[in-house]
C-alpha positions as a printed Julia matrix, in Angstrom:
334×3 Matrix{Float64}:
 157.48  112.34  111.75
 154.36  112.12  109.65
 151.4   110.39  111.23
 150.47  107.29  109.27
 146.86  107.31  108.06
 144.85  104.2   108.87
 144.49  101.74  106.05
 140.86  101.48  104.92
 139.24   99.57  102.14
 138.19  101.37   98.99
 135.27  101.17   98.73
 134.56  100.56  102.48
 133.96   96.91  103.32
 131.16   96.36  105.89
 132.96   93.2   107.02
 136.24   95.03  107.69
 136.79   96.09  111.29
 138.88   99.09  110.24
 136.1   100.57  108.12
 133.6   102.82  109.96
 130.0   101.52  110.06
 127.49  103.25  107.81
 124.34  104.78  109.4
 120.98  103.04  108.85
 122.88  100.06  107.4
 121.24   96.73  106.9
 122.77   93.7   105.23
 120.71   90.69  104.37
 122.21   87.2   104.27
 121.41   86.79  100.59
 122.09   90.33   99.41
 125.33   91.97  100.59
 124.26   95.36   99.21
 124.42   98.2   101.76
 121.14  100.09  101.94
 120.29  103.29  103.78
 116.73  103.98  104.95
 116.17  107.36  106.55
 113.03  108.42  108.48
 112.2   110.48  105.39
 112.3   107.36  103.19
 109.89  105.64  105.57
 107.43  108.54  105.39
 107.59  108.53  101.57
 106.95  104.77  101.35
 103.97  104.97  103.68
 102.53  108.01  101.89
 102.66  106.36   98.45
 101.2   103.1    99.76
  98.28  104.97  101.36
  97.62  107.51   98.6
  98.06  105.16   95.61
  99.23  107.98   93.34
 102.6   109.7    93.14
 101.05  113.16   92.69
  98.87  112.85   95.82
 101.68  111.33   97.88
 104.08  114.06   96.76
 101.61  116.76   97.77
 101.15  115.07  101.15
 104.9   115.23  101.93
 105.38  118.66  100.27
 107.58  117.52   97.36
 107.31  117.85   93.6
 106.14  114.63   91.88
 109.52  114.23   90.14
 111.5   114.6    93.38
 109.14  112.21   95.16
 109.41  109.66   92.34
 113.21  109.81   92.54
 113.04  109.23   96.29
 110.94  106.07   95.88
 113.14  104.82   93.04
 116.28  105.3    95.13
 114.76  103.21   97.95
 113.89  100.43   95.51
 117.41  100.57   94.07
 118.98  100.39   97.53
 116.76   97.5    98.59
 117.2    95.68   95.33
 113.47   94.91   95.03
 110.49   96.49   93.31
 108.04   97.81   95.91
 105.33   99.21   93.63
 103.62   98.26   90.39
 103.21  101.39   88.24
 100.25  101.73   85.87
  97.99  104.37   84.37
  95.69  104.32   87.41
  98.47  104.86   89.95
 100.55  102.42   91.95
  99.91   99.23   93.9
 102.2    97.38   96.29
 104.08   94.31   95.16
 104.39   91.34   97.51
 107.79   92.66   98.57
 106.25   96.11   99.02
 103.61   94.7   101.38
 106.32   93.14  103.54
 108.48   96.27  103.56
 105.47   98.51  104.32
 104.78   96.65  107.57
 108.36   97.18  108.73
 108.31  100.8   107.54
 105.19  101.57  109.58
 106.67   99.97  112.68
 109.9   101.97  112.31
 108.0   105.18  111.57
 105.84  104.63  114.66
 108.93  104.22  116.85
 110.54  107.32  115.32
 107.43  109.39  116.09
 107.19  108.0   119.61
 110.85  108.89  120.2
 110.37  112.42  118.83
 107.21  112.93  120.91
 108.87  111.76  124.12
 111.84  114.03  123.48
 109.48  116.95  122.87
 107.59  116.18  126.07
 110.83  116.08  128.03
 111.99  119.4   126.55
 108.68  121.07  127.46
 108.49  119.43  130.86
 105.19  117.77  129.88
 106.28  114.15  130.08
 104.17  113.76  133.23
 101.18  115.75  132.03
  97.93  114.64  130.41
  95.01  116.61  128.97
  91.66  114.81  128.69
  88.42  115.89  127.1
  85.21  114.22  128.28
  81.7   114.28  126.87
  78.62  114.31  129.14
  78.25  110.57  129.83
  81.91  109.73  130.6
  82.17  112.98  132.56
  79.5   111.72  134.92
  80.15  107.96  135.07
  83.86  107.5   134.36
  86.03  110.56  134.85
  85.73  111.05  138.65
  87.03  107.53  139.38
  89.54  107.77  136.53
  91.16  110.92  137.91
  91.25  109.47  141.42
  92.89  106.24  140.23
  95.4   108.1   138.04
  96.36  110.4   140.91
  96.86  107.47  143.29
  99.08  105.69  140.76
 101.1   108.75  139.73
 100.73  111.52  142.35
 103.2   113.76  140.47
 101.11  113.65  137.26
  99.52  116.93  136.23
  96.01  116.13  134.97
  93.96  118.62  132.96
  90.3   117.69  132.36
  87.95  119.55  130.05
  84.2   118.88  129.89
  81.98  119.85  126.98
  80.01  118.7   123.99
  81.73  116.19  121.75
  81.78  118.35  118.62
  83.87  120.99  120.42
  86.12  118.4   122.04
  86.83  116.71  118.69
  87.85  120.1   117.25
  90.22  120.65  120.18
  91.58  117.15  119.68
  92.39  117.99  116.06
  94.25  121.13  117.21
  96.36  119.11  119.7
  94.83  121.08  122.56
  93.82  117.86  124.3
  95.57  114.49  124.17
  92.64  112.12  124.25
  88.86  112.43  124.16
  86.35  110.26  126.04
  82.9   110.28  124.48
  80.38  108.89  122.03
  82.09  107.34  119.01
  79.23  108.48  116.76
  80.78  111.95  116.76
  83.72  110.49  114.85
  81.53  108.53  112.42
  82.53  109.01  108.8
  86.08  109.95  109.81
  87.41  106.49  110.69
  90.55  107.14  108.64
  91.39  110.12  110.89
  90.73  108.72  114.35
  91.8   105.72  116.38
  89.49  104.58  119.17
  89.11  102.06  121.96
  85.69  100.95  123.22
  85.23  101.57  126.93
  81.5   101.05  127.64
  78.03  100.83  126.14
  75.55  102.67  128.35
  71.78  102.24  128.09
  70.28  105.59  129.0
  66.97  106.13  130.8
  64.0   108.25  129.74
  62.53  109.83  132.86
  60.28  112.46  134.35
  59.74  113.83  137.86
  57.87  111.8   140.45
  54.26  113.01  140.34
  54.48  113.98  136.67
  51.25  113.28  134.68
  53.15  110.52  132.84
  54.72  108.89  135.93
  51.6   106.82  136.67
  51.36  105.69  133.04
  55.04  104.73  132.75
  55.15  105.31  128.98
  55.9   108.25  126.72
  54.5   108.58  123.19
  55.39  111.0   120.44
  52.32  113.05  121.38
  53.49  113.2   125.01
  56.92  114.29  123.89
  55.47  117.14  121.86
  53.43  118.18  124.88
  56.1   118.1   127.6
  59.3   118.57  125.57
  62.8   117.2   126.04
  65.79  118.14  128.17
  69.02  116.33  127.29
  72.72  116.68  126.54
  73.63  118.12  123.16
  73.44  115.58  120.33
  74.57  115.46  116.71
  72.37  114.72  113.68
  73.12  110.98  113.8
  71.96  110.62  117.41
  69.0   112.89  116.73
  67.79  110.5   114.0
  68.0   107.61  116.45
  65.94  109.58  118.98
  63.28  110.1   116.32
  62.93  106.32  116.09
  63.07  105.98  119.88
  60.04  108.23  120.4
  58.13  107.23  117.26
  58.48  110.62  115.58
  58.18  111.04  111.84
  61.35  112.03  110.0
  59.72  115.35  109.07
  58.92  116.17  112.71
  61.39  118.21  114.69
  62.72  116.7   117.91
  61.18  118.93  120.62
  64.35  119.79  122.56
  63.92  122.91  124.69
  66.93  122.45  126.99
  70.36  121.15  125.92
  72.82  120.87  128.79
  76.09  118.92  129.01
  76.09  118.93  132.82
  73.95  115.88  133.56
  73.58  116.69  137.27
  72.06  120.05  136.37
  69.87  118.25  133.83
  68.64  115.74  136.43
  67.75  118.51  138.86
  65.89  120.35  136.11
  63.82  117.27  135.15
  63.11  116.59  138.85
  61.6   120.06  139.33
  59.72  120.63  136.03
  57.44  118.75  133.63
  60.26  118.25  131.13
  61.18  114.73  129.97
  64.83  113.86  130.4
  67.36  111.3   129.12
  70.03  110.31  131.66
  72.63  107.56  132.16
  71.8   105.09  134.97
  74.51  106.39  137.34
  73.04  109.91  137.26
  69.45  108.67  137.45
  70.23  106.55  140.55
  71.53  109.59  142.42
  68.13  111.25  141.91
  65.92  108.15  141.9
  63.76  109.39  144.79
  62.78  112.38  142.64
  62.49  110.72  139.23
  60.34  108.07  137.52
  61.28  105.82  134.57
  59.34  106.12  131.3
  59.27  103.55  128.49
  59.6   105.06  124.98
  58.24  103.58  121.74
  61.59  102.0   120.76
  64.09  101.68  123.65
  66.67   99.98  121.39
  67.99  103.42  120.37
  68.71  104.53  123.94
  72.41  103.73  124.05
  75.55  105.77  124.52
  78.77  104.36  123.03
  81.67  105.54  125.16
  85.07  105.32  123.46
  88.5   106.8   123.95
  89.28  108.71  120.73
  92.53  110.2   119.43
  94.0   111.1   116.0
  95.52  108.15  114.14
  98.59  110.15  113.18
  99.42  110.92  116.82
 101.64  108.7   118.93
 100.2   108.52  122.43
 102.43  109.63  125.28
 103.01  107.12  128.1
 100.61  109.07  130.34
  97.85  108.77  127.72
  98.47  105.02  127.44
  98.08  104.71  131.22
  94.83  106.7   131.07
  93.5   104.31  128.4
  94.32  101.23  130.47
  92.77  102.71  133.62
  89.64  103.9   131.8
  89.07  100.42  130.36
  89.52   98.77  133.76
  87.1   101.19  135.44
  84.5   100.92  132.66
  84.59   97.12  132.72
  84.69   96.91  136.52
């Protein structure tokens, strides 16, 4: 006896119970057209919206311009709306395109989060976090952060790397660390590449050893700085310009740094036992306050460290990284 084949509509009717459901299917109340949006479609929509030109967007997703253009056109045909205005200067989003883009980004974010979590589970790294910390957060934030994280999740494997921010940002870009804690000025000019969350603003202290020739005066001028020289953590050109203003140096004068050290405890001990002038965060200064004296510079308004959590915008943070962010903010504000 021949087996009777199930009766199905031709073409398949989404309202028919006997017809199999189509993947990625969405039906609007006003438009009964079946549309299929794949993760690839989402990436293409976002790329064109951000690049503004088909050629640049196609290069970004490794397609030829003609193939990329067909992909966008097929999405518009499936949705039944025009998403982009085309002109000689490129493309711009229509009102419908703006609305769809928001949904596309949300779906793309969830897809990436899902893929990341699956990858973490496959590698056994779901409960692992790698943190990079610049000099100030390494001394004022990280010790309590690691303790709190360990108490909350004792099984978590925590890797911490200390160093100068330029090196840590490079390692962040290579996915060798998950999140970086440090001065946001190292990411200045690259706002489109990095996401960040402010943790603390720290006013640093200019100091010298107790008994230093300047300790009785309580002030440090540009001439004094040239005489006794500076010991501080490594800085970039932006921070160096601010230090010029802090000490009243001319733009043409070189900042007299003779020791650059990212270990602030070592730096404090060095300043306490030599005639060097140091710059330290309050938490480190307080630990050595019996050996150090505060000095007032020409312009103290430049003596701030801006501690942020920094990570690449195109990276979806793992749950462990999200927990680190929440804890770091609580500790910094507490």
